[in-house]
MOPAC internal coordinates of N, CA, C and O (Angstrom, degrees):
PM7 1SCF
backbone

  N    0.0000 0     0.00 0     0.00 0    0    0    0
  C    1.4736 1     0.00 0     0.00 0    1    0    0
  C    1.5063 1   110.49 1     0.00 0    2    1    0
  O    1.2310 1   120.69 1   -31.23 1    3    2    1
  N    1.2807 1   116.29 1   148.77 1    3    2    1
  C    1.4644 1   122.78 1   171.84 1    5    3    2
  C    1.5227 1   107.49 1  -105.60 1    6    5    3
  O    1.2310 1   121.52 1   -55.31 1    7    6    5
  N    1.3065 1   114.69 1   124.69 1    7    6    5
  C    1.4908 1   120.93 1  -177.57 1    9    7    6
  C    1.5108 1   110.77 1  -120.62 1   10    9    7
  O    1.2310 1   120.11 1   -44.80 1   11   10    9
  N    1.3226 1   117.40 1   135.20 1   11   10    9
  C    1.4448 1   122.48 1   175.51 1   13   11   10
  C    1.5256 1   107.51 1  -108.95 1   14   13   11
  O    1.2310 1   120.73 1   -53.31 1   15   14   13
  N    1.3144 1   116.20 1   126.69 1   15   14   13
  C    1.4727 1   121.71 1   172.82 1   17   15   14
  C    1.4992 1   108.37 1  -105.20 1   18   17   15
  O    1.2310 1   120.95 1   -75.95 1   19   18   17
  N    1.3030 1   115.79 1   104.05 1   19   18   17
  C    1.4715 1   124.45 1  -173.00 1   21   19   18
  C    1.5520 1   109.56 1   -86.94 1   22   21   19
  O    1.2310 1   120.70 1   -64.17 1   23   22   21
  N    1.3227 1   116.27 1   115.83 1   23   22   21
  C    1.4316 1   119.70 1  -175.45 1   25   23   22
  C    1.5243 1   112.64 1    76.47 1   26   25   23
  O    1.2310 1   120.39 1  -136.44 1   27   26   25
  N    1.3128 1   116.86 1    43.56 1   27   26   25
  C    1.4396 1   120.63 1  -169.32 1   29   27   26
  C    1.5361 1   113.75 1   -71.48 1   30   29   27
  O    1.2310 1   118.95 1   152.41 1   31   30   29
  N    1.3055 1   119.61 1   -27.59 1   31   30   29
  C    1.4775 1   121.07 1  -176.64 1   33   31   30
  C    1.5001 1   109.97 1    58.58 1   34   33   31
  O    1.2310 1   119.77 1    42.11 1   35   34   33
  N    1.3227 1   118.04 1  -137.89 1   35   34   33
  C    1.4474 1   123.68 1   179.60 1   37   35   34
  C    1.5299 1   113.91 1   -86.42 1   38   37   35
  O    1.2310 1   120.06 1   175.28 1   39   38   37
  N    1.3264 1   117.49 1    -4.72 1   39   38   37
  C    1.4448 1   120.12 1  -171.73 1   41   39   38
  C    1.5046 1   110.80 1  -120.90 1   42   41   39
  O    1.2310 1   119.56 1  -110.26 1   43   42   41
  N    1.3458 1   118.44 1    69.74 1   43   42   41
  C    1.4439 1   120.98 1  -177.56 1   45   43   42
  C    1.5355 1   110.88 1   -66.80 1   46   45   43
  O    1.2310 1   121.37 1   -33.60 1   47   46   45
  N    1.3459 1   114.98 1   146.40 1   47   46   45
  C    1.4483 1   125.26 1   178.22 1   49   47   46
  C    1.5306 1   108.51 1   -45.96 1   50   49   47
  O    1.2310 1   119.45 1   -48.40 1   51   50   49
  N    1.2750 1   118.65 1   131.60 1   51   50   49
  C    1.4818 1   120.98 1  -178.25 1   53   51   50
  C    1.5139 1   112.49 1   -97.91 1   54   53   51
  O    1.2310 1   121.21 1   -50.83 1   55   54   53
  N    1.3420 1   115.30 1   129.17 1   55   54   53
  C    1.4625 1   122.08 1   176.88 1   57   55   54
  C    1.5249 1   108.48 1  -151.68 1   58   57   55
  O    1.2310 1   120.59 1   -45.89 1   59   58   57
  N    1.2956 1   116.48 1   134.11 1   59   58   57
  C    1.4980 1   120.18 1  -179.18 1   61   59   58
  C    1.5502 1   111.25 1   -78.31 1   62   61   59
  O    1.2310 1   120.50 1   139.00 1   63   62   61
  N    1.2872 1   116.65 1   -41.00 1   63   62   61
  C    1.4596 1   119.99 1  -170.74 1   65   63   62
  C    1.5215 1   115.60 1  -106.54 1   66   65   63
  O    1.2310 1   119.53 1   174.72 1   67   66   65
  N    1.2876 1   118.50 1    -5.28 1   67   66   65
  C    1.4510 1   121.45 1  -173.77 1   69   67   66
  C    1.5276 1   112.08 1  -106.62 1   70   69   67
  O    1.2310 1   120.69 1   -23.80 1   71   70   69
  N    1.2917 1   116.29 1   156.20 1   71   70   69
  C    1.4844 1   121.24 1   171.92 1   73   71   70
  C    1.5120 1   108.08 1   -83.44 1   74   73   71
  O    1.2310 1   121.74 1   -57.98 1   75   74   73
  N    1.3147 1   114.27 1   122.02 1   75   74   73
  C    1.4749 1   119.59 1  -178.59 1   77   75   74
  C    1.5410 1   107.38 1  -117.32 1   78   77   75
  O    1.2310 1   120.92 1   -55.72 1   79   78   77
  N    1.3350 1   115.85 1   124.28 1   79   78   77
  C    1.4632 1   122.31 1   177.81 1   81   79   78
  C    1.5159 1   107.07 1  -107.88 1   82   81   79
  O    1.2310 1   121.17 1   -58.40 1   83   82   81
  N    1.3169 1   115.36 1   121.60 1   83   82   81
  C    1.4697 1   121.69 1   179.21 1   85   83   82
  C    1.5348 1   109.95 1   -96.16 1   86   85   83
  O    1.2310 1   120.31 1   -45.99 1   87   86   85
  N    1.3192 1   117.00 1   134.01 1   87   86   85
  C    1.4794 1   122.35 1   180.00 1   89   87   86
  C    1.5384 1   107.04 1  -126.52 1   90   89   87
  O    1.2310 1   121.99 1   -45.44 1   91   90   89
  N    1.3336 1   113.79 1   134.56 1   91   90   89
  C    1.4574 1   118.92 1   170.78 1   93   91   90
  C    1.5311 1   107.86 1  -155.27 1   94   93   91
  O    1.2310 1   120.60 1    -8.85 1   95   94   93
  N    1.3220 1   116.46 1   171.15 1   95   94   93
  C    1.4707 1   121.57 1  -178.77 1   97   95   94
  C    1.5105 1   114.41 1   -85.09 1   98   97   95
  O    1.2310 1   120.99 1   175.74 1   99   98   97
  N    1.3462 1   115.71 1    -4.26 1   99   98   97
  C    1.4761 1   119.92 1   177.98 1  101   99   98
  C    1.5291 1   108.54 1  -133.31 1  102  101   99
  O    1.2310 1   119.80 1   -31.41 1  103  102  101
  N    1.3071 1   117.99 1   148.59 1  103  102  101
  C    1.4295 1   121.72 1   179.00 1  105  103  102
  C    1.5421 1   109.53 1   -77.31 1  106  105  103
  O    1.2310 1   120.72 1   -64.97 1  107  106  105
  N    1.3178 1   116.24 1   115.03 1  107  106  105
  C    1.4449 1   125.20 1   177.66 1  109  107  106
  C    1.5344 1   105.99 1  -127.31 1  110  109  107
  O    1.2310 1   119.49 1   -14.26 1  111  110  109
  N    1.3231 1   118.57 1   165.74 1  111  110  109
  C    1.4894 1   121.20 1  -178.51 1  113  111  110
  C    1.5188 1   116.00 1   -51.57 1  114  113  111
  O    1.2310 1   119.58 1   142.00 1  115  114  113
  N    1.3792 1   118.41 1   -38.00 1  115  114  113
  C    1.4734 1   120.23 1  -179.22 1  117  115  114
  C    1.5137 1   114.93 1   -94.29 1  118  117  115
  O    1.2310 1   119.77 1  -174.40 1  119  118  117
  N    1.3255 1   118.05 1     5.60 1  119  118  117
  C    1.4520 1   121.89 1  -178.36 1  121  119  118
  C    1.5049 1   109.65 1   -89.30 1  122  121  119
  O    1.2310 1   119.96 1   -58.60 1  123  122  121
  N    1.3324 1   117.68 1   121.40 1  123  122  121
  C    1.4398 1   122.97 1   178.62 1  125  123  122
  C    1.5106 1   111.41 1   -92.85 1  126  125  123
  O    1.2310 1   120.97 1   144.40 1  127  126  125
  N    1.3389 1   115.75 1   -35.60 1  127  126  125
  C    1.4630 1   122.30 1  -178.39 1  129  127  126
  C    1.5121 1   108.52 1  -126.59 1  130  129  127
  O    1.2310 1   120.52 1   -60.32 1  131  130  129
  N    1.3357 1   116.60 1   119.68 1  131  130  129
  C    1.4514 1   119.40 1   173.69 1  133  131  130
  C    1.5096 1   109.38 1   -89.92 1  134  133  131
  O    1.2310 1   121.57 1   -58.39 1  135  134  133
  N    1.3309 1   114.60 1   121.61 1  135  134  133
  C    1.4795 1   119.59 1  -174.82 1  137  135  134
  C    1.5423 1   110.53 1  -154.22 1  138  137  135
  O    1.2310 1   121.21 1   -42.76 1  139  138  137
  N    1.3343 1   115.29 1   137.24 1  139  138  137
  C    1.4716 1   120.37 1   171.75 1  141  139  138
  C    1.5062 1   108.19 1   -77.62 1  142  141  139
  O    1.2310 1   120.14 1   -67.22 1  143  142  141
  N    1.3005 1   117.34 1   112.78 1  143  142  141
  C    1.4407 1   121.21 1  -176.48 1  145  143  142
  C    1.5085 1   114.60 1   -71.12 1  146  145  143
  O    1.2310 1   120.36 1   177.01 1  147  146  145
  N    1.3251 1   116.92 1    -2.99 1  147  146  145
  C    1.4765 1   121.66 1   173.12 1  149  147  146
  C    1.5361 1   108.85 1   -91.06 1  150  149  147
  O    1.2310 1   119.19 1  -179.17 1  151  150  149
  N    1.3340 1   119.16 1     0.83 1  151  150  149
  C    1.4696 1   122.86 1   179.99 1  153  151  150
  C    1.5343 1   108.97 1  -105.46 1  154  153  151
  O    1.2310 1   120.77 1   -51.84 1  155  154  153
  N    1.3252 1   116.12 1   128.16 1  155  154  153
  C    1.4502 1   123.93 1  -176.26 1  157  155  154
  C    1.5280 1   111.80 1  -119.15 1  158  157  155
  O    1.2310 1   120.71 1   -34.04 1  159  158  157
  N    1.3219 1   116.25 1   145.96 1  159  158  157
  C    1.4482 1   130.77 1    -1.73 1  161  159  158
  C    1.5046 1   110.61 1   -79.79 1  162  161  159
  O    1.2310 1   121.41 1   -19.33 1  163  162  161
  N    1.3483 1   114.91 1   160.67 1  163  162  161
  C    1.4610 1   119.85 1   175.97 1  165  163  162
  C    1.5381 1   108.04 1   -70.23 1  166  165  163
  O    1.2310 1   121.31 1   -25.50 1  167  166  165
  N    1.3340 1   115.11 1   154.50 1  167  166  165
  C    1.5069 1   118.63 1  -174.19 1  169  167  166
  C    1.4989 1   112.94 1   -83.84 1  170  169  167
  O    1.2310 1   121.17 1  -126.48 1  171  170  169
  N    1.3810 1   115.36 1    53.52 1  171  170  169
  C    1.4437 1   121.17 1   178.01 1  173  171  170
  C    1.4916 1   110.38 1  -135.93 1  174  173  171
  O    1.2310 1   120.28 1   -25.78 1  175  174  173
  N    1.3612 1   117.07 1   154.22 1  175  174  173
  C    1.4974 1   122.97 1  -178.17 1  177  175  174
  C    1.5082 1   107.47 1   -75.79 1  178  177  175
  O    1.2310 1   121.86 1   -20.96 1  179  178  177
  N    1.3232 1   114.04 1   159.04 1  179  178  177
  C    1.4281 1   121.22 1   172.55 1  181  179  178
  C    1.5262 1   110.17 1   -62.19 1  182  181  179
  O    1.2310 1   119.90 1   -37.90 1  183  182  181
  N    1.2817 1   117.80 1   142.10 1  183  182  181
  C    1.4410 1   123.66 1   174.99 1  185  183  182
  C    1.5587 1   112.18 1    60.03 1  186  185  183
  O    1.2310 1   119.31 1  -143.73 1  187  186  185
  N    1.3074 1   118.92 1    36.27 1  187  186  185
  C    1.4507 1   121.99 1  -173.75 1  189  187  186
  C    1.5272 1   114.76 1   -88.36 1  190  189  187
  O    1.2310 1   118.90 1   152.07 1  191  190  189
  N    1.3327 1   119.70 1   -27.93 1  191  190  189
  C    1.4422 1   120.85 1  -171.36 1  193  191  190
  C    1.5145 1   112.63 1  -119.52 1  194  193  191
  O    1.2310 1   122.15 1   -37.85 1  195  194  193
  N    1.3204 1   113.49 1   142.15 1  195  194  193
  C    1.4979 1   121.87 1   175.23 1  197  195  194
  C    1.4983 1   112.18 1   -78.97 1  198  197  195
  O    1.2310 1   120.51 1   146.95 1  199  198  197
  N    1.3345 1   116.62 1   -33.05 1  199  198  197
  C    1.4260 1   124.86 1  -179.31 1  201  199  198
  C    1.4968 1   109.62 1  -142.26 1  202  201  199
  O    1.2310 1   121.10 1   -46.07 1  203  202  201
  N    1.3424 1   115.49 1   133.93 1  203  202  201
  C    1.4825 1   120.38 1   168.43 1  205  203  202
  C    1.5092 1   105.34 1  -116.52 1  206  205  203
  O    1.2310 1   121.76 1   -50.21 1  207  206  205
  N    1.3076 1   114.23 1   129.79 1  207  206  205
  C    1.4699 1   122.27 1   178.34 1  209  207  206
  C    1.5090 1   109.05 1  -118.42 1  210  209  207
  O    1.2310 1   119.49 1   -47.14 1  211  210  209
  N    1.3276 1   118.58 1   132.86 1  211  210  209
  C    1.4219 1   121.61 1   176.06 1  213  211  210
  C    1.5073 1   109.60 1  -143.16 1  214  213  211
  O    1.2310 1   121.05 1   -54.36 1  215  214  213
  N    1.3166 1   115.59 1   125.64 1  215  214  213
  C    1.4494 1   121.69 1  -177.29 1  217  215  214
  C    1.5097 1   112.81 1  -126.09 1  218  217  215
  O    1.2310 1   121.17 1   -61.50 1  219  218  217
  N    1.3010 1   115.36 1   118.50 1  219  218  217
  C    1.4427 1   122.04 1   179.05 1  221  219  218
  C    1.5323 1   112.52 1    56.98 1  222  221  219
  O    1.2310 1   121.80 1  -132.85 1  223  222  221
  N    1.3082 1   114.16 1    47.15 1  223  222  221
  C    1.4778 1   121.91 1  -179.78 1  225  223  222
  C    1.5178 1   111.52 1  -123.00 1  226  225  223
  O    1.2310 1   120.30 1   135.72 1  227  226  225
  N    1.3097 1   117.04 1   -44.28 1  227  226  225
  C    1.4913 1   120.86 1  -173.47 1  229  227  226
  C    1.4891 1   113.46 1   -60.67 1  230  229  227
  O    1.2310 1   119.50 1   151.78 1  231  230  229
  N    1.3396 1   118.57 1   -28.22 1  231  230  229
  C    1.4644 1   119.77 1   178.62 1  233  231  230
  C    1.5217 1   113.43 1   -66.83 1  234  233  231
  O    1.2310 1   120.69 1   169.16 1  235  234  233
  N    1.3265 1   116.29 1   -10.84 1  235  234  233
  C    1.4735 1   120.28 1  -178.05 1  237  235  234
  C    1.5444 1   111.87 1  -100.67 1  238  237  235
  O    1.2310 1   119.34 1   173.13 1  239  238  237
  N    1.3138 1   118.86 1    -6.87 1  239  238  237
  C    1.4573 1   122.47 1  -173.26 1  241  239  238
  C    1.5042 1   112.75 1   -96.10 1  242  241  239
  O    1.2310 1   120.99 1   -26.71 1  243  242  241
  N    1.3607 1   115.70 1   153.29 1  243  242  241
  C    1.4476 1   123.87 1  -172.93 1  245  243  242
  C    1.5206 1   113.45 1   -75.75 1  246  245  243
  O    1.2310 1   119.02 1   129.73 1  247  246  245
  N    1.3223 1   119.48 1   -50.27 1  247  246  245
  C    1.4492 1   121.19 1  -168.53 1  249  247  246
  C    1.5259 1   109.78 1  -127.73 1  250  249  247
  O    1.2310 1   120.33 1   -86.37 1  251  250  249
  N    1.3217 1   116.98 1    93.63 1  251  250  249
  C    1.4460 1   122.64 1  -175.48 1  253  251  250
  C    1.5122 1   112.05 1   -60.62 1  254  253  251
  O    1.2310 1   118.85 1   142.05 1  255  254  253
  N    1.3288 1   119.81 1   -37.95 1  255  254  253
  C    1.4302 1   121.46 1  -178.70 1  257  255  254
  C    1.5535 1   110.28 1   -60.98 1  258  257  255
  O    1.2310 1   121.00 1   136.19 1  259  258  257
  N    1.3353 1   115.69 1   -43.81 1  259  258  257
  C    1.4689 1   118.19 1   178.62 1  261  259  258
  C    1.5278 1   110.29 1   -66.53 1  262  261  259
  O    1.2310 1   120.06 1   142.05 1  263  262  261
  N    1.3212 1   117.50 1   -37.95 1  263  262  261
  C    1.4844 1   121.05 1   179.01 1  265  263  262
  C    1.5257 1   107.70 1   -61.86 1  266  265  263
  O    1.2310 1   119.93 1   132.79 1  267  266  265
  N    1.3605 1   117.74 1   -47.21 1  267  266  265
  C    1.4842 1   121.11 1  -179.03 1  269  267  266
  C    1.5421 1   108.14 1   -63.03 1  270  269  267
  O    1.2310 1   118.59 1   139.05 1  271  270  269
  N    1.2852 1   120.29 1   -40.95 1  271  270  269
  C    1.4805 1   120.06 1   178.68 1  273  271  270
  C    1.5063 1   109.84 1   -59.32 1  274  273  271
  O    1.2310 1   120.01 1   137.50 1  275  274  273
  N    1.3147 1   117.58 1   -42.50 1  275  274  273
  C    1.4764 1   121.12 1   178.35 1  277  275  274
  C    1.5322 1   113.07 1   -65.64 1  278  277  275
  O    1.2310 1   120.33 1   137.52 1  279  278  277
  N    1.3367 1   116.97 1   -42.48 1  279  278  277
  C    1.4295 1   120.95 1   177.54 1  281  279  278
  C    1.5227 1   111.39 1   -62.99 1  282  281  279
  O    1.2310 1   120.17 1   138.04 1  283  282  281
  N    1.2969 1   117.28 1   -41.96 1  283  282  281
  C    1.4877 1   119.25 1   175.68 1  285  283  282
  C    1.5204 1   110.83 1   -64.60 1  286  285  283
  O    1.2310 1   119.88 1   140.49 1  287  286  285
  N    1.2859 1   117.83 1   -39.51 1  287  286  285
  C    1.4761 1   122.71 1  -179.50 1  289  287  286
  C    1.5290 1   110.40 1   -60.33 1  290  289  287
  O    1.2310 1   119.99 1   133.77 1  291  290  289
  N    1.3130 1   117.62 1   -46.23 1  291  290  289
  C    1.4834 1   121.00 1  -173.00 1  293  291  290
  C    1.5113 1   114.73 1   -90.06 1  294  293  291
  O    1.2310 1   120.24 1   177.07 1  295  294  293
  N    1.3334 1   117.14 1    -2.93 1  295  294  293
  C    1.4602 1   122.29 1   176.47 1  297  295  294
  C    1.5238 1   109.06 1   -90.29 1  298  297  295
  O    1.2310 1   120.48 1   -45.05 1  299  298  297
  N    1.3524 1   116.70 1   134.95 1  299  298  297
  C    1.4617 1   121.98 1   176.88 1  301  299  298
  C    1.5408 1   110.25 1   -61.20 1  302  301  299
  O    1.2310 1   119.63 1   -27.28 1  303  302  301
  N    1.3346 1   118.32 1   152.72 1  303  302  301
  C    1.4453 1   118.41 1   171.16 1  305  303  302
  C    1.5374 1   111.01 1   -53.64 1  306  305  303
  O    1.2310 1   120.45 1   -44.49 1  307  306  305
  N    1.2632 1   116.74 1   135.51 1  307  306  305
  C    1.4398 1   125.98 1  -176.43 1  309  307  306
  C    1.5310 1   113.92 1    66.88 1  310  309  307
  O    1.2310 1   121.13 1  -167.66 1  311  310  309
  N    1.3370 1   115.45 1    12.34 1  311  310  309
  C    1.4699 1   121.42 1   173.50 1  313  311  310
  C    1.5281 1   109.33 1   -75.23 1  314  313  311
  O    1.2310 1   121.08 1    -7.47 1  315  314  313
  N    1.3192 1   115.53 1   172.53 1  315  314  313
  C    1.4767 1   118.94 1  -176.53 1  317  315  314
  C    1.5215 1   109.39 1  -124.15 1  318  317  315
  O    1.2310 1   121.21 1   -29.06 1  319  318  317
  N    1.3049 1   115.29 1   150.94 1  319  318  317
  C    1.4661 1   124.07 1   173.30 1  321  319  318
  C    1.5214 1   106.25 1  -121.96 1  322  321  319
  O    1.2310 1   121.01 1   -61.38 1  323  322  321
  N    1.3264 1   115.67 1   118.62 1  323  322  321
  C    1.4740 1   120.05 1   179.59 1  325  323  322
  C    1.4988 1   107.68 1  -109.17 1  326  325  323
  O    1.2310 1   120.70 1   -58.37 1  327  326  325
  N    1.3459 1   116.26 1   121.63 1  327  326  325
  C    1.4515 1   126.34 1  -174.18 1  329  327  326
  C    1.5041 1   109.72 1  -117.32 1  330  329  327
  O    1.2310 1   122.01 1   -48.42 1  331  330  329
  N    1.3721 1   113.76 1   131.58 1  331  330  329
  C    1.4869 1   119.94 1   169.93 1  333  331  330
  C    1.5252 1   106.27 1  -124.95 1  334  333  331
  O    1.2310 1   121.51 1   -51.24 1  335  334  333
  N    1.3360 1   114.72 1   128.76 1  335  334  333
  C    1.4744 1   119.69 1   175.76 1  337  335  334
  C    1.5296 1   107.36 1  -138.92 1  338  337  335
  O    1.2310 1   120.33 1   -23.32 1  339  338  337
  N    1.3469 1   116.97 1   156.68 1  339  338  337
  C    1.4415 1   118.76 1   179.56 1  341  339  338
  C    1.5249 1   110.58 1   -73.24 1  342  341  339
  O    1.2310 1   120.87 1   -42.17 1  343  342  341
  N    1.3323 1   115.93 1   137.83 1  343  342  341
  C    1.4271 1   121.20 1   175.73 1  345  343  342
  C    1.5117 1   110.67 1   -73.37 1  346  345  343
  O    1.2310 1   120.30 1   -33.08 1  347  346  345
  N    1.3428 1   117.03 1   146.92 1  347  346  345
  C    1.4569 1   121.27 1  -175.12 1  349  347  346
  C    1.5429 1   111.52 1   -60.91 1  350  349  347
  O    1.2310 1   120.45 1   155.57 1  351  350  349
  N    1.3197 1   116.74 1   -24.43 1  351  350  349
  C    1.4697 1   120.08 1  -177.36 1  353  351  350
  C    1.5111 1   113.82 1   -76.88 1  354  353  351
  O    1.2310 1   121.27 1   168.43 1  355  354  353
  N    1.3502 1   115.18 1   -11.57 1  355  354  353
  C    1.4994 1   119.70 1  -178.60 1  357  355  354
  C    1.5200 1   109.57 1   -82.43 1  358  357  355
  O    1.2310 1   121.69 1   -53.21 1  359  358  357
  N    1.3594 1   114.37 1   126.79 1  359  358  357
  C    1.4863 1   117.55 1  -179.71 1  361  359  358
  C    1.4907 1   114.28 1   -59.68 1  362  361  359
  O    1.2310 1   120.18 1   150.06 1  363  362  361
  N    1.2968 1   117.27 1   -29.94 1  363  362  361
  C    1.5100 1   120.01 1  -179.85 1  365  363  362
  C    1.5337 1   110.04 1   -61.94 1  366  365  363
  O    1.2310 1   119.01 1   147.21 1  367  366  365
  N    1.3135 1   119.49 1   -32.79 1  367  366  365
  C    1.4512 1   121.28 1  -176.70 1  369  367  366
  C    1.5489 1   110.96 1   -66.02 1  370  369  367
  O    1.2310 1   119.61 1   159.86 1  371  370  369
  N    1.3320 1   118.36 1   -20.14 1  371  370  369
  C    1.4681 1   121.44 1   176.64 1  373  371  370
  C    1.5468 1   114.25 1   -91.45 1  374  373  371
  O    1.2310 1   120.73 1   163.69 1  375  374  373
  N    1.3228 1   116.21 1   -16.31 1  375  374  373
  C    1.4567 1   119.79 1  -174.67 1  377  375  374
  C    1.5054 1   112.71 1   -84.67 1  378  377  375
  O    1.2310 1   119.12 1   162.05 1  379  378  377
  N    1.3438 1   119.28 1   -17.95 1  379  378  377
  C    1.4552 1   121.46 1  -177.08 1  381  379  378
  C    1.5440 1   108.71 1   -92.15 1  382  381  379
  O    1.2310 1   120.20 1   -66.86 1  383  382  381
  N    1.3504 1   117.23 1   113.14 1  383  382  381
  C    1.4576 1   118.22 1  -178.45 1  385  383  382
  C    1.4746 1   114.90 1   -70.37 1  386  385  383
  O    1.2310 1   119.88 1   173.62 1  387  386  385
  N    1.3549 1   117.84 1    -6.38 1  387  386  385
  C    1.4896 1   120.75 1   179.14 1  389  387  386
  C    1.5147 1   110.23 1   -91.27 1  390  389  387
  O    1.2310 1   118.48 1   177.06 1  391  390  389
  N    1.3495 1   120.50 1    -2.94 1  391  390  389
  C    1.4445 1   121.96 1   177.24 1  393  391  390
  C    1.5166 1   107.93 1   -75.21 1  394  393  391
  O    1.2310 1   121.06 1   -51.21 1  395  394  393
  N    1.3403 1   115.59 1   128.79 1  395  394  393
  C    1.4546 1   120.08 1  -179.54 1  397  395  394
  C    1.4882 1   113.85 1   -99.31 1  398  397  395
  O    1.2310 1   120.92 1   165.91 1  399  398  397
  N    1.3852 1   115.85 1   -14.09 1  399  398  397
  C    1.4663 1   120.17 1   179.10 1  401  399  398
  C    1.4975 1   109.07 1  -158.28 1  402  401  399
  O    1.2310 1   121.86 1   -16.39 1  403  402  401
  N    1.3161 1   114.05 1   163.61 1  403  402  401
  C    1.4769 1   122.63 1   177.61 1  405  403  402
  C    1.4989 1   108.12 1  -117.44 1  406  405  403
  O    1.2310 1   120.32 1   -25.14 1  407  406  405
  N    1.3096 1   116.99 1   154.86 1  407  406  405
  C    1.4981 1   120.27 1  -175.55 1  409  407  406
  C    1.5245 1   110.41 1  -122.85 1  410  409  407
  O    1.2310 1   122.52 1   -32.27 1  411  410  409
  N    1.3321 1   112.78 1   147.73 1  411  410  409
  C    1.4435 1   118.22 1   167.48 1  413  411  410
  C    1.5534 1   106.74 1  -108.56 1  414  413  411
  O    1.2310 1   119.80 1   113.42 1  415  414  413
  N    1.3237 1   118.00 1   -66.58 1  415  414  413
  C    1.4462 1   121.37 1   173.34 1  417  415  414
  C    1.5077 1   108.33 1  -156.62 1  418  417  415
  O    1.2310 1   121.71 1   -22.92 1  419  418  417
  N    1.3567 1   114.34 1   157.08 1  419  418  417
  C    1.4599 1   119.87 1   177.87 1  421  419  418
  C    1.5024 1   109.91 1   -86.32 1  422  421  419
  O    1.2310 1   120.58 1   -26.03 1  423  422  421
  N    1.3196 1   116.49 1   153.97 1  423  422  421
  C    1.4378 1   122.08 1   175.72 1  425  423  422
  C    1.5298 1   106.39 1  -135.97 1  426  425  423
  O    1.2310 1   121.11 1   -30.70 1  427  426  425
  N    1.3337 1   115.48 1   149.30 1  427  426  425
  C    1.4368 1   119.49 1   174.85 1  429  427  426
  C    1.5238 1   112.09 1   -98.74 1  430  429  427
  O    1.2310 1   120.63 1  -163.40 1  431  430  429
  N    1.3489 1   116.39 1    16.60 1  431  430  429
  C    1.4458 1   120.92 1  -176.90 1  433  431  430
  C    1.5576 1   113.27 1  -108.02 1  434  433  431
  O    1.2310 1   121.61 1  -154.36 1  435  434  433
  N    1.3157 1   114.53 1    25.64 1  435  434  433
  C    1.4661 1   120.03 1  -179.02 1  437  435  434
  C    1.5172 1   107.77 1   -91.51 1  438  437  435
  O    1.2310 1   120.85 1   -82.46 1  439  438  437
  N    1.3793 1   115.97 1    97.54 1  439  438  437
  C    1.4330 1   119.78 1  -170.81 1  441  439  438
  C    1.5587 1   115.27 1   -83.95 1  442  441  439
  O    1.2310 1   120.40 1   172.15 1  443  442  441
  N    1.3001 1   116.84 1    -7.85 1  443  442  441
  C    1.4505 1   119.17 1  -177.42 1  445  443  442
  C    1.5452 1   111.19 1   -96.75 1  446  445  443
  O    1.2310 1   119.08 1  -171.28 1  447  446  445
  N    1.2982 1   119.37 1     8.72 1  447  446  445
  C    1.4437 1   124.26 1   175.35 1  449  447  446
  C    1.4924 1   109.72 1  -105.48 1  450  449  447
  O    1.2310 1   120.04 1   -20.82 1  451  450  449
  N    1.3721 1   117.52 1   159.18 1  451  450  449
  C    1.4576 1   119.81 1   178.54 1  453  451  450
  C    1.4688 1   111.75 1   -84.00 1  454  453  451
  O    1.2310 1   118.27 1   153.58 1  455  454  453
  N    1.3040 1   120.90 1   -26.42 1  455  454  453
  C    1.4855 1   123.11 1  -177.53 1  457  455  454
  C    1.5034 1   109.37 1   -75.45 1  458  457  455
  O    1.2310 1   121.30 1   -41.17 1  459  458  457
  N    1.3080 1   115.12 1   138.83 1  459  458  457
  C    1.4989 1   122.69 1   179.18 1  461  459  458
  C    1.5093 1   107.48 1  -131.04 1  462  461  459
  O    1.2310 1   122.12 1   -51.27 1  463  462  461
  N    1.3607 1   113.55 1   128.73 1  463  462  461
  C    1.4434 1   120.11 1   178.32 1  465  463  462
  C    1.5086 1   108.71 1  -154.40 1  466  465  463
  O    1.2310 1   120.90 1   -14.77 1  467  466  465
  N    1.3398 1   115.88 1   165.23 1  467  466  465
  C    1.4324 1   121.10 1   179.32 1  469  467  466
  C    1.5211 1   108.87 1  -117.07 1  470  469  467
  O    1.2310 1   120.34 1   -51.43 1  471  470  469
  N    1.2948 1   116.96 1   128.57 1  471  470  469
  C    1.4776 1   122.80 1   177.02 1  473  471  470
  C    1.5059 1   109.56 1   -80.13 1  474  473  471
  O    1.2310 1   120.54 1   -58.38 1  475  474  473
  N    1.2792 1   116.57 1   121.62 1  475  474  473
  C    1.4704 1   121.72 1   178.71 1  477  475  474
  C    1.5111 1   112.05 1   -91.77 1  478  477  475
  O    1.2310 1   120.77 1   140.78 1  479  478  477
  N    1.3190 1   116.13 1   -39.22 1  479  478  477
  C    1.4758 1   121.64 1  -178.63 1  481  479  478
  C    1.4800 1   110.31 1  -148.73 1  482  481  479
  O    1.2310 1   119.76 1   -39.72 1  483  482  481
  N    1.3326 1   118.05 1   140.28 1  483  482  481
  C    1.4493 1   124.43 1   177.05 1  485  483  482
  C    1.5271 1   106.00 1  -127.02 1  486  485  483
  O    1.2310 1   120.13 1   -48.46 1  487  486  485
  N    1.2897 1   117.36 1   131.54 1  487  486  485
  C    1.4897 1   120.32 1  -179.73 1  489  487  486
  C    1.4858 1   109.88 1  -135.47 1  490  489  487
  O    1.2310 1   118.74 1   -48.54 1  491  490  489
  N    1.3054 1   120.00 1   131.46 1  491  490  489
  C    1.4256 1   122.91 1   175.96 1  493  491  490
  C    1.5352 1   107.78 1  -100.27 1  494  493  491
  O    1.2310 1   120.99 1   -55.45 1  495  494  493
  N    1.3500 1   115.70 1   124.55 1  495  494  493
  C    1.4523 1   121.86 1  -176.73 1  497  495  494
  C    1.4861 1   110.65 1  -129.48 1  498  497  495
  O    1.2310 1   119.30 1   -56.80 1  499  498  497
  N    1.3121 1   118.94 1   123.20 1  499  498  497
  C    1.4314 1   122.06 1  -175.01 1  501  499  498
  C    1.5113 1   112.56 1  -100.86 1  502  501  499
  O    1.2310 1   119.93 1  -142.98 1  503  502  501
  N    1.3416 1   117.73 1    37.02 1  503  502  501
  C    1.4468 1   121.92 1   174.85 1  505  503  502
  C    1.5385 1   106.40 1  -117.96 1  506  505  503
  O    1.2310 1   120.97 1    -7.53 1  507  506  505
  N    1.3717 1   115.76 1   172.47 1  507  506  505
  C    1.4169 1   120.64 1   179.82 1  509  507  506
  C    1.5331 1   113.37 1   -98.21 1  510  509  507
  O    1.2310 1   120.21 1  -160.81 1  511  510  509
  N    1.2995 1   117.20 1    19.19 1  511  510  509
  C    1.4716 1   123.02 1  -178.91 1  513  511  510
  C    1.5046 1   111.23 1   -77.60 1  514  513  511
  O    1.2310 1   120.10 1   180.00 1  515  514  513

């Protein structure tokens, strides 16, 4: 499998047998591609990844609909996108001045956006993992 870790920072997605590409806007030891995630299109081919993982990144980005359109574009058919974001009820989400939005939960019923996806699983987790 080819996996993209979007906004990986120092903690790239761990996998023994898969190719994992780490992306962030600054060069760190686990970053393979330095890219501003507010710049479109992303530097990847259509249908390139089996899994896209992003943890505590989306709250920092400007245009989520464009981000989702890009993620859908670069994910293989029947691929998965795993998203982790801080819940609005978490005090940490208010302390970071670079957070541009807070989240409750995602829905796939937003008809006024261009991105289309199906939510397979939604989980609320009140830890910092």
